[in-house]
C-alpha positions in Angstrom: -6.4 -10.4 -6.4 -4.3 -8.5 -9.1 -2.6 -9.4 -11.7 0.7 -10.2 -11.6 2.7 -8.5 -14.9 4.7 -11.0 -16.8 8.8 -10.0 -17.8 9.1 -7.6 -20.1 13.3 -7.7 -20.0 16.0 -9.0 -18.1 19.3 -7.2 -18.3 22.7 -7.1 -16.1 24.0 -3.9 -15.2 27.1 -3.1 -12.7 25.9 -5.4 -10.1 22.3 -5.8 -10.6 20.6 -7.9 -12.4 17.7 -5.7 -13.6 14.1 -7.4 -13.9 11.9 -5.1 -15.6 8.4 -5.6 -15.5 6.7 -2.8 -16.7 7.6 0.2 -18.8 9.4 3.0 -16.8 8.4 5.7 -19.7 4.4 5.5 -18.8 5.2 6.7 -15.0 5.3 10.6 -13.9 7.1 8.9 -11.1 9.1 6.6 -9.9 10.7 5.7 -6.8 12.7 3.1 -5.0 10.5 2.8 -1.4 11.2 1.8 1.6 8.0 -0.3 2.4 9.6 -2.7 -0.3 12.4 -3.4 1.4 10.8 -6.2 3.5 9.0 -8.6 0.6 12.3 -7.6 -1.4 15.3 -9.1 1.7 12.8 -11.9 2.5 13.0 -13.0 -1.1 16.7 -11.7 -2.1 19.6 -11.0 -0.3 20.0 -6.7 -1.2 17.6 -6.9 -3.6 15.4 -3.5 -4.5 12.2 -2.7 -5.5 11.4 0.5 -8.0 7.8 2.1 -8.0 5.9 3.8 -10.4 2.9 6.4 -10.1 1.0 7.4 -12.8 0.2 11.0 -13.7 -3.2 11.0 -11.9 -3.4 7.9 -10.1 -3.0 7.4 -6.3 -1.2 4.3 -6.6 2.0 2.9 -7.4 2.9 -0.1 -9.4 6.8 -2.2 -9.7 8.0 -1.0 -12.5 11.0 -3.5 -11.4 13.0 -5.7 -9.0 16.8 -5.3 -8.8 18.4 -9.1 -7.6 22.0 -9.3 -6.9 24.3 -9.9 -10.2 25.5 -13.6 -8.1 22.2 -14.7 -8.2 22.4 -15.3 -11.7 20.0 -14.3 -14.5 17.3 -17.3 -14.4 17.3 -17.4 -10.3 16.6 -13.7 -10.5 13.5 -13.7 -12.9 12.2 -16.1 -10.2 12.7 -14.3 -7.4 12.0 -10.7 -8.8 8.6 -12.6 -9.9 8.3 -13.8 -6.1 8.7 -10.2 -4.8 6.0 -9.0 -6.8 3.8 -11.4 -6.3 4.2 -10.5 -2.4 3.8 -6.9 -2.5 1.0 -7.1 -5.1 -1.3 -9.4 -4.4 
């Protein structure tokens, strides 16, 4: 089982709380994949998952999760972590 990363940063923007798990600057490519909608939506309606791919690697890692602002920061942290656990375990 992969080790689930710790939350690095929580930032509230426009309509989302952006919960960052990994530094996006270390990735060659960042995407919001459709396949991540199901695990994300099963935890928090309207959430989105951003993934990053390291140069020369085949695997994608979750870089951050966007949770609707109405949830609140503490609950957003919990929900984002639950989403990452579903995807990476």
